[in-house]
Structures are given as C-alpha cells and as structure tokens.
C-alpha positions in Angstrom: 26.3 -2.0 -0.8 23.0 -0.7 0.7 22.7 -0.5 4.4 19.1 -1.8 4.5 18.6 -3.9 1.4 15.2 -5.4 0.5 14.6 -9.2 0.7 14.7 -11.1 -2.5 11.4 -11.7 -4.3 11.5 -15.3 -3.3 12.2 -14.5 0.4 9.4 -12.0 0.5 6.9 -14.5 -1.1 8.0 -17.1 1.4 7.6 -14.8 4.4 4.1 -13.8 3.5 3.1 -17.3 2.7 4.2 -18.2 6.3 2.4 -15.2 7.7 -0.8 -16.0 5.9 -0.7 -19.7 7.0 0.0 -18.8 10.6 3.5 -20.3 10.6 4.9 -16.8 11.3 3.5 -14.5 14.0 4.3 -10.8 14.5 2.3 -9.4 17.4 1.8 -5.7 16.5 2.0 -6.4 12.8 0.4 -9.8 12.9 -2.6 -11.1 10.9 -5.4 -10.1 13.2 -4.2 -6.5 13.8 -2.7 -5.7 10.4 -4.3 -8.0 7.8 -7.9 -8.4 8.9 -10.7 -6.8 6.8 -12.6 -6.0 10.1 -9.8 -3.6 11.0 -10.2 -1.6 7.7 -14.0 -1.7 7.9 -14.2 -0.5 11.5 -11.2 1.8 11.8 -11.8 5.6 11.9 -8.2 6.0 10.5 -9.2 4.0 7.4 -12.3 6.2 7.0 -10.5 9.5 7.2 -7.2 8.8 5.6 -7.9 6.0 3.1 -11.5 5.7 2.1 -12.2 9.5 2.0 -8.9 10.1 0.2 -9.5 7.5 -2.5 -13.2 8.5 -2.9 -11.8 11.9 -4.1 -9.2 10.4 -6.3 -10.9 7.4 -8.0 -13.6 7.5 -10.6 -16.6 5.3 -9.5 -16.4 3.5 -12.8 -12.7 3.0 -12.9 -10.9 -0.2 -13.6 -8.3 -0.4 -10.9 -5.3 -2.6 -10.3 -4.1 -3.0 -6.7 -0.5 -4.3 -6.8 0.7 -6.1 -3.7 -2.8 -6.5 -2.4 -1.8 -9.0 0.3 -4.8 -10.5 2.0 -7.2 -7.9 0.5 -7.9 -6.5 4.0 -9.0 -3.1 2.6 -10.9 -4.4 -0.4 -14.3 -4.2 1.3 -13.5 -0.5 1.7 -11.9 0.0 -1.7 -14.1 -2.0 -4.0 -17.2 0.2 -3.6 -15.2 3.2 -4.8 -14.4 1.9 -8.2 -16.0 -0.1 -11.0 -13.7 -3.1 -11.2 -10.8 -4.1 -8.9 -8.0 -6.5 -9.7 -5.7 -7.4 -6.9 -2.2 -8.7 -7.7 -0.2 -10.6 -5.1 3.0 -12.7 -5.2 2.2 -14.8 -2.1 -0.2 -17.7 -3.1 -1.5 -18.1 0.5 -2.1 -14.3 0.9 -3.9 -14.4 -2.5 -6.1 -17.2 -1.3 -7.1 -15.2 1.8 -7.9 -12.2 -0.5 -10.2 -14.4 -2.6 -11.9 -15.7 0.5 -12.4 -12.2 1.8 -13.9 -11.0 -1.5 -16.3 -13.9 -1.4 -17.2 -13.4 2.3 -18.0 -9.8 1.7 -19.8 -10.3 -1.6 -17.3 -8.2 -3.6 -18.4 -9.3 -7.1 -16.2 -6.8 -8.9 -13.0 -8.0 -7.3 -10.6 -10.6 -8.8 -7.2 -11.7 -7.5 -4.2 -12.7 -9.6 -0.9 -14.3 -8.5 1.7 -12.4 -10.3 5.1 -10.8 -9.9 4.8 -7.0 -9.9 7.8 -6.7 -12.3 6.1 -9.0 -14.9 2.4 -8.2 -14.9 0.3 -10.3 -17.3 -2.0 -7.6 -18.5 -2.1 -5.7 -21.8 -0.8 -2.1 -22.2 -3.2 0.5 -20.8 -5.6 -2.1 -19.4 -6.4 -0.2 -16.2 -7.7 3.3 -15.5 -5.7 3.6 -12.3 -3.3 1.8 -10.0 -3.0 1.5 -6.2 -0.1 0.3 -4.1 -0.5 0.1 -0.3 2.6 -0.5 1.9 4.0 -2.6 -0.9 6.7 -0.8 -2.9 9.3 -0.9 -0.2 9.2 -4.7 -0.4 10.0 -4.8 -4.1 13.5 -5.9 -4.9 13.6 -4.2 -8.3 11.6 -1.1 -7.7 12.2 0.5 -11.1 11.1 -2.6 -12.9 7.8 -2.7 -10.9 7.2 1.0 -11.6 7.8 0.5 -15.4 5.2 -2.2 -15.3 2.7 0.0 -13.5 3.3 2.7 -16.1 2.7 0.1 -18.9 -0.6 -1.4 -17.6 -2.2 1.9 -16.7 -3.7 3.9 -19.5 -1.9 7.2 -20.5 -3.0 9.9 -18.1 -4.3 7.4 -15.6 -3.7 7.9 -11.8 -1.2 6.0 -9.7 -1.8 6.2 -6.0 0.7 5.0 -3.4 0.7 4.7 0.4 4.0 3.9 2.1 5.4 4.1 5.6 7.0 7.4 6.6 10.4 6.6 8.1 10.9 10.2 9.3 8.8 9.0 12.2 11.4 7.8 14.6 9.3 5.0 16.2 8.3 3.7 12.8 11.9 3.8 11.6 13.0 1.8 14.7 10.4 -0.8 14.1 11.5 -1.2 10.4 15.2 -1.5 11.4 14.3 -4.2 13.9 12.2 -6.2 11.4 14.3 -7.8 8.6 11.3 -8.0 6.4 10.9 -4.2 6.6 14.5 -3.2 6.2 14.0 -1.6 2.8 11.6 0.9 4.2 14.4 2.3 6.4 16.3 3.2 3.2 13.4 4.0 0.8 10.4 5.5 2.7 11.1 9.2 2.6 8.9 11.7 0.8 11.7 13.4 -1.2 13.4 10.1 -2.1 10.2 8.6 -3.4 9.3 11.7 -5.3 12.6 11.5 -7.1 12.1 7.9 -8.0 8.5 8.3 -9.1 9.3 11.3 -11.3 11.5 9.0 -13.4 8.3 7.1 -14.5 5.3 9.3 -14.0 4.2 12.9 -14.3 2.8 15.3 -11.7 4.1 13.5 -8.6 2.4 14.9 -5.5 3.6 13.6 -2.2 2.0 14.4 1.2 1.9 13.2 4.7 -1.0 11.0 5.7 -2.4 9.7 9.0 -3.4 6.2 8.0 -2.7 3.6 10.7 -3.1 0.0 9.5 -1.7 -1.8 12.6 -2.2 0.1 15.9 -5.8 1.1 16.4 -5.7 2.2 20.1 -7.1 5.6 21.0 -3.7 7.1 21.8 -2.2 6.0 18.5 -5.2 7.3 16.5 -5.2 10.6 18.4 -1.5 11.1 17.9 -1.8 10.5 14.1 -4.6 12.9 13.9 -2.9 15.5 16.0 0.1 15.6 13.7 -2.1 16.5 10.8 -5.0 18.4 12.2 -3.8 20.4 15.2 -2.6 24.0 15.2 0.9 22.5 15.4 0.5 20.5 12.2 3.0 22.6 10.2 5.6 21.6 12.7 4.6 17.9 13.2 3.1 16.5 10.0 6.5 15.3 8.9 6.2 12.6 11.7 2.9 11.3 10.3 2.7 7.5 10.0 2.1 7.4 6.2 3.3 8.9 2.9 0.7 9.4 0.2 1.6 9.9 -3.4 -0.5 10.6 -6.4 1.0 10.5 -9.9 -0.3 10.9 -13.4 0.8 8.3 -16.0 2.6 9.8 -18.9 0.5 10.2 -22.1 
C-alpha cells in the first residue's frame, strides 16, 4: 500500500469540476492565483522558466498536445510558440473555462477536448510534441497515460513535462496537507520520474526549474531565482519549485 496514493480518476475530475465552478476554494492554490491566464501573461516567472524554455524546445510549426491542460491558463503564452495546440482535460468545467479563455484571447489555433489521458482519441503519431504541466502526479495509472503519450506523438517527437519538486520541504508539506496533491509527495522527485519516463521514452533529461504558478510575490520569485541563478546555485537548485523533463519519443 502506497503512503500517498493518488485520487481515483473520478475523484480528480469531480474535484476540478468543483474548483472550476467555484464550489471549492483553495486560497494559495485557488482559481485566481493559480488558474488565471492573467497570472501566466504577467508573471516574470512564466517568462523566464516557461515561455523562454518552451520557445527553445518547440518548433513554431509544431502540432502540440497539452495533456491535463486544466483551465488553459498558460495557453495565451504557449499558443504563439507552436502551430497548433490541442488541450486535453478530464474535467468538463475546467475544459469549458479553457475554451472561454482561448476565445477571449483570440487563440484561433487552440482546441480543447474532454478526454481521459489513458484513452486518448487521436491516431498514432498525430502530434509533433506533447506537454504536461503539473498534471502527471494526479494520474491514477501513470504508465497507461505515458503509453498513450508515446502512441499519439510521432516517433522522435518531444515530450516536455513540468512537475512539482518535492525535495523542496515547503512544497512537500503543502502536498502532504492537501489530499488532492498527495501523489506528488510520493512521485515528484527527479530521479524517480527519470526512471519512470525511461520506460517509455528515450533521452530523458531532467533538470530543476524555477517556475512558480501559484505564489507571485517578490520574495517567492526572488527565492526561486536565487536557487538557480546565484553563486550558490550548485548547492541550492535541488530545492527549486519545479522539475522539468524533456524526452524524445522512441522511433
């Protein structure tokens, strides 16, 4: 028996439906602070540790699948970096917000599909690349979801993953205290994910990343940057808030 098991697929969908509809509130990780497009557009953290990173990784003409896209909060930042973007989301109410966001920001190349990540309704090799942001630790059957990612991305295509870094003691505590984030406490470690990803993809490269999606205060942003950019970075980067992985799909 795992110490911090993930929620079932049904429970996760129900939780995010409640969050998207306002029935569930979470202060620090609530809708306005963690799921608003304005946060992604205005955040210096998103510019440095998300947009600039993906601009180097994605081909401007690429057809990209974003699995577990939630409300599409970062789509206004992501969509200009690729040719076509398909968001996949299990929660119907979150997907509705993602569609509204795409329409509000005039993202004509963005479409949203309501699907289970372990049963994607796309042909083999349909996408040039895949992205997952703070999503995989919520998946009940992780290997099944990764097999589907490998199937729908063309051979040799890129898979990019952002996940929480639970070596950060504050982040670990927050995940332990939040039942919806429990699986992060057992999964979200660089070495562990590298071993899991290597079962499905080639050239798995994991690194620490400074992206902050929720907290946007000056102190939080400065600390995240200090861990990666200061002279002490070799000693501190392991406490960065995010893990970033880039994999190459097998040919």
